[in-house]
N, C-alpha and C positions, 0 to 999 in steps of 0.2 A: 713518304720518304723515297728517295731515288736509290735504286739498287745498282750494283756494279755493272750489269749488262747495259742498263740505261745510260750510265756515264760513258761507257766505252762506245756505245752507239752514238751518243751525242757528240763525243770527241771526233769520231769518224765523220759524221755528217757535217760538222763545222769545218772540217779540213778539205772538203770537196769543192771544186770549182762549180760544179753543177748546182749545189745547194747554197752557195755563198750569199745569194740574195734573199734567202728565206729568213723570215723573222725568227728570233730565238724561240718564241712561244710555239711556232710551228715545228721547228727542229725538235724541241722537247716533246711535243705531242707525238711526232713520228718515232723518236727514240723510245718513248714509252710503249709503243706497239711492237718493238723489236723482240725477236727471239732468235737464239743462235741455232744454226743447223749445219750439217756437214754432208758432203757427197763424196763417194768413193770414185776412184779412177774408172772411167767408162760408164758411170751411172747416168742413166737417162733421167733428166729432171722433168722435162716436158716432152711429150710426143706431139707431132703435128695433129691438129684436130681436137686436142684436149682442152678443157676449160682451165683457166688460170686459177691457182689456189693462193698464190702469194707473189709479192714483189720482193726481189732479193737484192742485197748489196754485198758484193764479194769482199771478204776480209783477206783471204789468202787463197791461192790456187788459181785455176783457170777453167773457163767453160767455153764451149763453142756453140754457135747457133748455126744450124745447117738447114739448107733447103734442098729440095730435089730438083735436079735438072734432067728432063727426059732424055733417056739414052746414056746418061752419065752417072746416075745415082745421086747420092747426097754430096753437096758441095758446101764447104765452110764459108759462110757469109760474114760472120763476126767472131772474133776471138776476144774474150773479155777477161780482165784480171782485177786485182785488188782496187777498190775504190769505184768500181763500175756497177751500175744497176742492170738487172735484167728481169723480164717478166712484166713489163709495163702493161701488156694487154689485160692483165689481171685487174686493172683499174676499171675496165669496161666489162661489166658482168656477162654480157652475151657473146663477147668476142672469144673465138676459139684460136688456139695457137696456130700460126701459119708456118711454123718451122719446128725442128727438133732442137732441144738444148741438152747438152751432155757435158759432164765434167771430164776434163782431159787429164787431171791429176787430183789428188786429194784436195778438196776445196771446202773452206769454211765460209759461211755467209750469214748475214743477218736476214731474217725472213720477216716480212710484214704481211700478216694474214689479210687476204683480200676482203673478207667479210668484215673484219674489224676496221679496215681502212674505209670501207663504204659506210659503216655506222658513224665513224668519226666525220666523214664528209657531210653526212646528213645533219650533224650537230654543228658543224662549222664550215660554211661554204668558202670562207677565206682560206682555210686550211686546204680544202679541196682544190681551189684555184692554184695555190702555191705548188701543190704536188703535180697537178696536171700541167702546169707551166714547165716544171722540171722535166716531166715526161716528154712534152713537146720538143724541148730543146735537145734532149738526148736522142729521141727518135729521128729528128731532122738530121743530126750528125750521122747517125747510122745509115739513114737513107742515102746521104751523100757518099759515105764510104762504100755502101753496097753498089751504088751507081758506078763509082769508079772501078770497083772490082768487076762489075759486069762489062764495062768498056774494055778492061784489060783482058777478060776472057774472050770477048769477041775478036779483039785484035791478035790475041795469042791463045788459040784454042787448046794448046798443049797444057795450059794451066788447069784445065778440067781434069787432067789425069793424075 
C-alpha cells in the first residue's frame, strides 16, 4: 500500500520538467525511496570533501552551493529552490563533494538515501539509466550556469565581493 509521503513524492516528481520523460514505474520506485527531511537556516548539508549520503529534492526553502575562490573565500555558484534536486554526486559512490551546500532559510526536502538508490540500481538497470539521465541533464544545466557566472566574475570582479 502506498503511504501519504510516497503519494506526495510521486505528485512532486510528476510535476517536474526534469523527470517528465521518466516512466511511471520508475517515478513510483523513486517516490517509494523518499523520506522527508528538513534543514535550518545556515545549516551546512554537505561540506567540501565529504561523501554524499543522499540525493535531495527541495520541497520548500532554498539552498546554496558554494565553491572556494582563492583570495576571495566562498562564492555562491548555485541557488536552488523548490522542485530542484541537489546531491547528484551521491549517485557515484566514490565521489566526494566538490563544494559546500547550505540552507539559506528553513528548507524541507525529500531525501533519497544513496545506499538504497544503489541497491535499486543493481536490481533495475533501466531505473538506474533513467535517474542518471536526469542527473546528466541537471548537471549540464548547472555547468552552463556556472560557466556564465564565471564569465561574469571575470568581466566584473566586483561580483566576488
